[in-house]
N, C-alpha and C positions, 0 to 999 in steps of 0.2 A: 336497229335499222336493216340488220341482216337478215332478219326474219323473211320468209318467202312471201308471207302475207303483206307486209309491209312494201315490199318491193313491188309486189302487184299492183299497188296502189297507184304507182307512177309509169307502170309499163301500160301496153295498149289494153285500154277495156276498162282500166282501174278507177277507183273515184277521184283520184288526183292526177289523171291523165294529162298531158300537157306539161307538166313540171319535169325540170331536170335535177338531177342529183349525181352526188359524188360520195360513195361510201367505200368503206373497207369491205374486201372480199376474203373468201378462204380458198386460198391457191390448192390447198390438199384436196378440196372437195370437187375439183373441176375434173374435165375429162383427161384422159393420159396424153391425148394429143395437145391440149392445153398445156397441161404440165411440162411436157417434154421441150415446147418451144420456149415458155418462160423460164424454164432454169436452165436454159441453155445461154451461157454469157456470150456467146460468138454472136447472138441476135441482139445484143444490147447497144445502145448509143447513150451518149454523155450529153445533159443538159444542165443549164446553171439555173439554180433558182435561189430566191433570196430567203435567209433565215430569219427568225423572228426578230434580228437586230438589223436587219437589212444586208447583211453580208453576202457576198456571192457563194453559193454551195453548189458543188460540181454534184451530179446525182446520175446514176447509170440506171437506165430504164429501157423497157421493153413492152409493146404493145399487141394485143391479141384480140381479134373479134370473137365473142362470146355470147351466144344466147340474146343476141340482139343488144348487147352492151359492149364496151370497150374495156378490156382489161389493161390496166397499166402497172406492170411490175417493175419494182426497183430492187437494186442489190447493192448491200452495203458492207464493206469488209468489217468495220466496227461492229454492225448487228450480227454478222456471222460469227463473229469471236463471241459476243454475248450469248447468242444461242449454244454455242458449243459449250461454253463453260457452265450454262444452266443444265446441259444434259448430262455433263459429265458431273456434276453435282448431285443430280437424281441416281445417276448409275452408282455412284459411291456409297449412296444411301441405301439403294436397293441390295447392294452386297452384304450392308451390315444386316438389312433386315431379313435377308437369308438365313441367317443363324437364330433369327426369332420368328419362325412361321405366324405364330398368333398376332403379330403385328401387320401382316400383311394384307389380309383378306379383303378388306375396303379400300387399300390403296394400290393395290397391284397395277392397274393401269396407270397410274401417275408416275410409276417407277420402273416403266419398261420390264414387268414382271409377268409371266403367264404362268397358268396352272397346267400341271401335265396329269392332272388326275389325283385323286384322293389328298388335296391340299398339298401337293408337291410342287414348289415353284422353282422357276429358272429364269435368267435373263431371257428377254424375247429380243434377240439379235436381228430379226427381221424389221419388228418395228424401229429399233435404234437406226438401223440402216436407211429406212424410209425417211425417218426425220433428219438425218444428216443431209440428205438430199434437197431440203429446203431451208438449209442455213443461210440467213442473209437476205432472203427473198421477203418482200411484203407487197401484197396486191391491193390494188384499189379499181372500182368498177363505176364507170359512168355511162348514162344513156344520151348525154348531150353530142350532139353530130358536129358541132362546129367549134368544139374546144380542143385546142392543143395539149398534149400531153404536159407540155410545160406549165399551162395556164392551170391544168387541173391537178398537177402536183403542189404548185403553189397555193391553192385554195384548199386544197386537204391538209397543208400544214396550219391552216387557219382554225383546224378542228378545236384547238385548246381554247379558243374563244368561245366557242359555242358550249363545251363542257363548263367554263367558267361560268357563262350566263345561267346554266341550269342551276348551279351551286349557289349563285347569287339569288335566283328566284327561290329556291329552298330555303335559304338561310335568312339573308339580308332583307327580303322582301315578305318573308313568312308567308309564301303560297301555300305552304304546307307544312304541318298538318292543317286542314281546313275544319272549321266547326261552324258550318252552316247547313241550314235544313231544306231550303227551297232552291230550285234552279236558278231563279232570278239573283238571289243573294249570292250563289256560288259563282255565277258569270260576272256579277258586278264587282266580287273580290277579285277574280282574274284578270279584269280589264283594269282596274285600279292597279294591280302589280304591273301591269303591261306598260302602263302609262308612266309609271315610276321608273320602270327599267329604260323607256325610251328618253327620260330626261337624264338618267345616269349615262346612258350612251352618248348624248349630246355632249355633256359636261365632260366626258373623257375624251372626245374628238376634238372638242374646240378649247379647252383648258389646259390639256397636255398632263392631268393629274391622273393619277390612277385611281381604281375604285377605291381603295383603302384609304387613300388620302382623302377624296371626297367625302367619304362617310365619316371620317375624323373632322374635317372642317365643318360639315353640316350639324354634327353632333355638338358643336361648340357654339352654335348660334341660339342664343337664348334669351328670352323676355322674363324679367322678374317681377312679379306683382308686389308692390310696397304700399300698405294701408297704413296710413297715419293720421289719427284725430279725425277718422272718417272721410280721408282724400284718399283716391287711389293713384299711383303714379307707376308706370312701366319703365323700368331701367334694361338696357340693351347691354349684353355681354361686350367685353372689347372684342373688335374685329382686327384679325391679322392681315397683313398684306395679302397672303394666300386666300383668304375668305374674302377680301374686296374683289380680288380677281375673278373668283368663282361667281360672285354677282353681277359683275360686268360682263360675264361669259353669257348668262341670261338675261341680261339687260333689265337687271332687278335695282332699285335705288336701295341705297342703304337708308336705314332706319336712325333718327336721331336718338342721341345718347338717352334722353330722358323724354317720356311721352305722357301727357295728362291722360285720365281715362276719358275725358271729355272728346279729346281729338283722335284717340287710338283708331277709330273706325275709319278716319281719313288716309291710316297708313296700311290698316289692315282691315280690308272690308268683309269682315265676318266677324262673328261672336266669339270671343274667347272664353 
Protein backbone atom coordinates (compact mmCIF):
# COMPACT_ATOMS: atom_id res chain seq x y z
CA UNK A 1 0.00 0.00 0.00
CA UNK A 2 2.95 2.34 0.48
CA UNK A 3 3.68 2.16 -3.23
CA UNK A 4 3.41 5.64 -4.77
CA UNK A 5 1.16 4.39 -7.58
CA UNK A 6 -1.23 2.76 -5.08
CA UNK A 7 -1.52 5.94 -3.01
CA UNK A 8 -2.09 7.97 -6.19
CA UNK A 9 -5.21 5.89 -6.90
CA UNK A 10 -6.87 7.42 -3.83
CA UNK A 11 -5.54 10.94 -4.15
CA UNK A 12 -6.86 13.61 -6.47
CA UNK A 13 -7.23 12.37 -10.01
CA UNK A 14 -6.72 8.69 -9.18
CA UNK A 15 -8.98 5.85 -10.30
CA UNK A 16 -10.20 5.37 -6.71
CA UNK A 17 -10.57 9.08 -5.95
CA UNK A 18 -13.07 9.74 -3.19
CA UNK A 19 -12.04 6.81 -0.99
CA UNK A 20 -10.41 7.46 2.36
CA UNK A 21 -7.45 5.47 3.69
CA UNK A 22 -5.19 4.99 6.67
CA UNK A 23 -1.81 3.45 5.85
CA UNK A 24 1.58 3.10 7.43
CA UNK A 25 4.12 5.65 6.25
CA UNK A 26 7.92 5.93 6.21
CA UNK A 27 9.05 8.68 8.55
CA UNK A 28 12.64 8.44 7.31
CA UNK A 29 11.60 9.33 3.74
CA UNK A 30 9.86 12.59 4.68
CA UNK A 31 11.27 16.10 4.45
CA UNK A 32 13.66 17.31 7.11
CA UNK A 33 11.06 19.79 8.39
CA UNK A 34 8.53 16.98 8.85
CA UNK A 35 11.11 14.74 10.55
CA UNK A 36 12.20 17.48 12.95
CA UNK A 37 8.62 18.18 13.98
CA UNK A 38 7.56 14.54 14.31
CA UNK A 39 10.64 13.40 16.26
CA UNK A 40 10.40 16.23 18.79
CA UNK A 41 8.62 14.79 21.85
CA UNK A 42 7.78 18.32 23.01
CA UNK A 43 5.19 18.38 20.21
CA UNK A 44 3.47 15.24 21.50
CA UNK A 45 0.15 14.79 23.29
CA UNK A 46 -1.31 11.69 24.95
CA UNK A 47 -4.49 9.99 23.77
CA UNK A 48 -6.29 6.96 25.20
CA UNK A 49 -7.23 4.24 22.71
CA UNK A 50 -8.53 0.70 23.16
CA UNK A 51 -6.29 -2.31 22.66
CA UNK A 52 -7.43 -5.64 21.16
CA UNK A 53 -8.89 -6.71 24.54
CA UNK A 54 -10.78 -3.44 25.01
CA UNK A 55 -8.41 -2.08 27.66
CA UNK A 56 -7.37 1.57 27.80
CA UNK A 57 -4.00 2.18 26.19
CA UNK A 58 -2.27 5.57 26.59
CA UNK A 59 -0.43 6.57 23.42
CA UNK A 60 1.80 9.56 22.70
CA UNK A 61 1.19 11.09 19.30
CA UNK A 62 1.89 14.09 17.09
CA UNK A 63 0.33 15.21 13.80
CA UNK A 64 1.79 17.00 10.80
CA UNK A 65 0.23 18.02 7.43
CA UNK A 66 2.28 16.55 4.60
CA UNK A 67 1.61 16.33 0.86
CA UNK A 68 -2.16 16.51 1.19
CA UNK A 69 -2.25 13.93 3.97
CA UNK A 70 -2.15 14.05 7.75
CA UNK A 71 0.79 12.25 9.26
CA UNK A 72 0.11 10.83 12.71
CA UNK A 73 3.30 9.76 14.44
CA UNK A 74 3.37 7.84 17.72
CA UNK A 75 6.21 7.22 20.15
CA UNK A 76 6.53 4.29 22.50
CA UNK A 77 9.23 3.69 25.10
CA UNK A 78 8.78 -0.05 24.66
CA UNK A 79 9.25 0.29 20.89
CA UNK A 80 12.31 2.50 21.46
CA UNK A 81 13.91 -0.21 23.62
CA UNK A 82 13.14 -2.80 20.96
CA UNK A 83 14.63 -0.66 18.17
CA UNK A 84 17.76 -0.06 20.24
CA UNK A 85 18.17 -3.75 21.09
CA UNK A 86 17.80 -4.82 17.44
CA UNK A 87 20.35 -2.20 16.32
CA UNK A 88 22.87 -3.20 18.97
CA UNK A 89 22.49 -6.84 17.93
CA UNK A 90 23.30 -5.89 14.33
CA UNK A 91 26.29 -3.78 15.41
CA UNK A 92 27.66 -6.67 17.46
CA UNK A 93 27.33 -8.97 14.45
CA UNK A 94 28.93 -6.33 12.20
CA UNK A 95 32.00 -6.21 14.44
CA UNK A 96 32.38 -9.97 14.13
CA UNK A 97 31.95 -9.75 10.36
CA UNK A 98 34.79 -7.23 10.11
CA UNK A 99 37.12 -10.08 11.01
CA UNK A 100 35.81 -12.04 8.00
CA UNK A 101 35.49 -9.57 5.08
CA UNK A 102 34.37 -12.29 2.68
CA UNK A 103 31.04 -12.54 4.53
CA UNK A 104 30.30 -8.81 4.29
CA UNK A 105 29.92 -7.82 0.64
CA UNK A 106 26.20 -8.50 0.16
CA UNK A 107 25.20 -7.66 3.74
CA UNK A 108 27.06 -4.43 4.43
CA UNK A 109 24.04 -2.12 4.40
CA UNK A 110 22.04 -4.39 6.70
CA UNK A 111 24.72 -4.28 9.37
CA UNK A 112 25.78 -0.60 9.33
CA UNK A 113 28.97 -1.25 7.40
CA UNK A 114 30.45 0.89 4.64
CA UNK A 115 33.16 0.26 2.08
CA UNK A 116 36.12 2.63 2.17
CA UNK A 117 37.56 1.22 -1.03
CA UNK A 118 39.26 -2.01 -2.04
CA UNK A 119 36.72 -3.96 0.00
CA UNK A 120 37.86 -2.43 3.27
CA UNK A 121 34.89 -2.04 5.58
CA UNK A 122 34.21 -0.12 8.76
CA UNK A 123 31.19 0.73 10.89
CA UNK A 124 29.06 3.49 9.35
CA UNK A 125 28.66 5.66 12.45
CA UNK A 126 26.68 8.29 10.57
CA UNK A 127 24.07 5.69 9.58
CA UNK A 128 23.92 4.41 13.15
CA UNK A 129 23.36 7.93 14.50
CA UNK A 130 20.63 8.52 11.91
CA UNK A 131 18.76 5.41 12.97
CA UNK A 132 19.02 6.31 16.67
CA UNK A 133 17.04 9.41 15.81
CA UNK A 134 13.97 7.31 14.93
CA UNK A 135 13.94 4.95 17.91
CA UNK A 136 10.41 4.40 19.18
CA UNK A 137 8.65 6.36 16.42
CA UNK A 138 6.01 4.96 14.05
CA UNK A 139 4.08 6.98 11.45
CA UNK A 140 0.76 6.46 9.73
CA UNK A 141 -0.92 8.67 7.12
CA UNK A 142 -4.53 9.40 6.26
CA UNK A 143 -6.31 11.50 3.66
CA UNK A 144 -9.51 11.62 5.75
CA UNK A 145 -10.38 15.21 6.64
CA UNK A 146 -12.89 14.61 9.45
CA UNK A 147 -11.11 11.83 11.34
CA UNK A 148 -9.44 12.60 14.67
CA UNK A 149 -6.03 11.22 15.52
CA UNK A 150 -7.63 9.01 18.17
CA UNK A 151 -10.04 7.41 15.68
CA UNK A 152 -7.30 6.94 13.08
CA UNK A 153 -5.01 5.24 15.60
CA UNK A 154 -7.80 2.96 16.84
CA UNK A 155 -8.70 1.98 13.28
CA UNK A 156 -5.09 1.33 12.35
CA UNK A 157 -4.77 -1.10 15.25
CA UNK A 158 -7.39 -3.22 13.45
CA UNK A 159 -4.88 -3.87 10.69
CA UNK A 160 -4.30 -7.36 12.07
CA UNK A 161 -7.90 -8.23 11.13
CA UNK A 162 -7.23 -7.33 7.50
CA UNK A 163 -4.01 -9.36 7.49
CA UNK A 164 -5.86 -12.33 8.99
CA UNK A 165 -8.53 -11.96 6.28
CA UNK A 166 -5.90 -12.24 3.55
CA UNK A 167 -4.49 -15.36 5.23
CA UNK A 168 -7.97 -16.89 5.34
CA UNK A 169 -8.56 -16.11 1.66
CA UNK A 170 -5.28 -17.70 0.61
CA UNK A 171 -5.52 -20.80 2.78
CA UNK A 172 -8.95 -21.72 4.18
CA UNK A 173 -10.97 -20.44 1.20
CA UNK A 174 -8.33 -21.58 -1.31
CA UNK A 175 -8.54 -18.37 -3.34
CA UNK A 176 -5.06 -19.13 -4.58
CA UNK A 177 -3.39 -20.87 -6.26
CA UNK A 178 -6.14 -20.77 -8.88
CA UNK A 179 -6.53 -23.25 -11.74
CA UNK A 180 -9.02 -21.56 -14.08
CA UNK A 181 -8.51 -20.54 -17.69
CA UNK A 182 -11.30 -18.07 -18.41
CA UNK A 183 -12.12 -14.69 -16.90
CA UNK A 184 -15.66 -15.80 -16.08
CA UNK A 185 -14.49 -18.79 -14.06
CA UNK A 186 -11.83 -16.72 -12.29
CA UNK A 187 -14.38 -14.06 -11.35
CA UNK A 188 -16.84 -16.72 -10.21
CA UNK A 189 -14.18 -18.37 -8.06
CA UNK A 190 -13.32 -15.07 -6.35
CA UNK A 191 -16.99 -14.15 -5.84
CA UNK A 192 -17.69 -17.53 -4.23
CA UNK A 193 -14.71 -17.07 -1.91
CA UNK A 194 -15.93 -13.60 -1.00
CA UNK A 195 -19.46 -14.84 -0.23
CA UNK A 196 -17.94 -17.53 1.99
CA UNK A 197 -15.84 -14.91 3.76
CA UNK A 198 -18.93 -12.74 4.36
CA UNK A 199 -20.68 -15.72 5.95
CA UNK A 200 -17.64 -16.41 8.12
CA UNK A 201 -17.49 -12.76 9.22
CA UNK A 202 -21.22 -12.85 10.05
CA UNK A 203 -20.75 -15.97 12.17
CA UNK A 204 -17.76 -14.47 13.98
CA UNK A 205 -19.62 -11.23 14.79
CA UNK A 206 -22.86 -12.91 15.89
CA UNK A 207 -21.85 -16.25 17.42
CA UNK A 208 -18.89 -15.05 19.47
CA UNK A 209 -16.71 -17.87 18.10
CA UNK A 210 -13.29 -17.45 16.50
CA UNK A 211 -12.58 -18.48 12.91
CA UNK A 212 -10.74 -21.59 14.11
CA UNK A 213 -13.69 -22.72 16.26
CA UNK A 214 -16.18 -22.10 13.44
CA UNK A 215 -14.07 -24.11 11.00
CA UNK A 216 -13.80 -26.97 13.48
CA UNK A 217 -17.55 -27.02 14.14
CA UNK A 218 -18.44 -26.90 10.44
CA UNK A 219 -16.01 -29.70 9.57
CA UNK A 220 -17.81 -32.01 12.01
CA UNK A 221 -21.25 -31.46 10.44
CA UNK A 222 -21.55 -34.48 8.16
CA UNK A 223 -24.14 -36.74 6.51
CA UNK A 224 -23.32 -40.41 5.99
CA UNK A 225 -24.93 -42.31 3.13
CA UNK A 226 -26.00 -45.80 4.22
CA UNK A 227 -27.08 -48.35 1.57
CA UNK A 228 -28.71 -51.55 2.77
CA UNK A 229 -30.66 -54.02 0.63
CA UNK A 230 -31.13 -51.41 -2.08
CA UNK A 231 -32.48 -48.76 0.32
CA UNK A 232 -30.65 -45.51 1.03
CA UNK A 233 -30.62 -43.79 4.39
CA UNK A 234 -28.80 -40.63 5.41
CA UNK A 235 -27.45 -40.39 8.97
CA UNK A 236 -26.49 -37.07 10.53
CA UNK A 237 -23.44 -36.79 12.74
CA UNK A 238 -23.96 -35.93 16.40
CA UNK A 239 -24.33 -32.19 17.00
CA UNK A 240 -22.68 -30.42 19.92
CA UNK A 241 -24.22 -27.49 21.80
CA UNK A 242 -21.73 -25.16 20.07
CA UNK A 243 -22.77 -26.47 16.65
CA UNK A 244 -26.44 -25.95 17.50
CA UNK A 245 -25.65 -22.37 18.52
CA UNK A 246 -23.91 -21.86 15.18
CA UNK A 247 -26.96 -23.11 13.28
CA UNK A 248 -29.28 -20.83 15.27
CA UNK A 249 -27.01 -17.89 14.46
CA UNK A 250 -27.75 -18.29 10.74
CA UNK A 251 -31.34 -19.43 11.42
CA UNK A 252 -30.76 -22.86 9.90
CA UNK A 253 -32.91 -25.76 11.14
CA UNK A 254 -31.24 -28.84 12.55
CA UNK A 255 -31.52 -31.92 10.33
CA UNK A 256 -33.22 -35.06 11.68
CA UNK A 257 -30.90 -37.79 12.94
CA UNK A 258 -31.92 -40.09 10.08
CA UNK A 259 -33.40 -39.12 6.71
CA UNK A 260 -34.70 -41.42 3.99
CA UNK A 261 -33.45 -40.87 0.47
CA UNK A 262 -37.01 -40.15 -0.64
CA UNK A 263 -37.31 -37.16 1.70
CA UNK A 264 -33.74 -35.86 1.64
CA UNK A 265 -34.61 -33.15 -0.92
CA UNK A 266 -37.16 -31.63 1.46
CA UNK A 267 -34.29 -30.92 3.84
CA UNK A 268 -31.54 -30.21 1.32
CA UNK A 269 -33.07 -28.89 -1.94
CA UNK A 270 -30.19 -29.88 -4.19
CA UNK A 271 -28.70 -33.10 -5.48
CA UNK A 272 -26.13 -34.85 -3.32
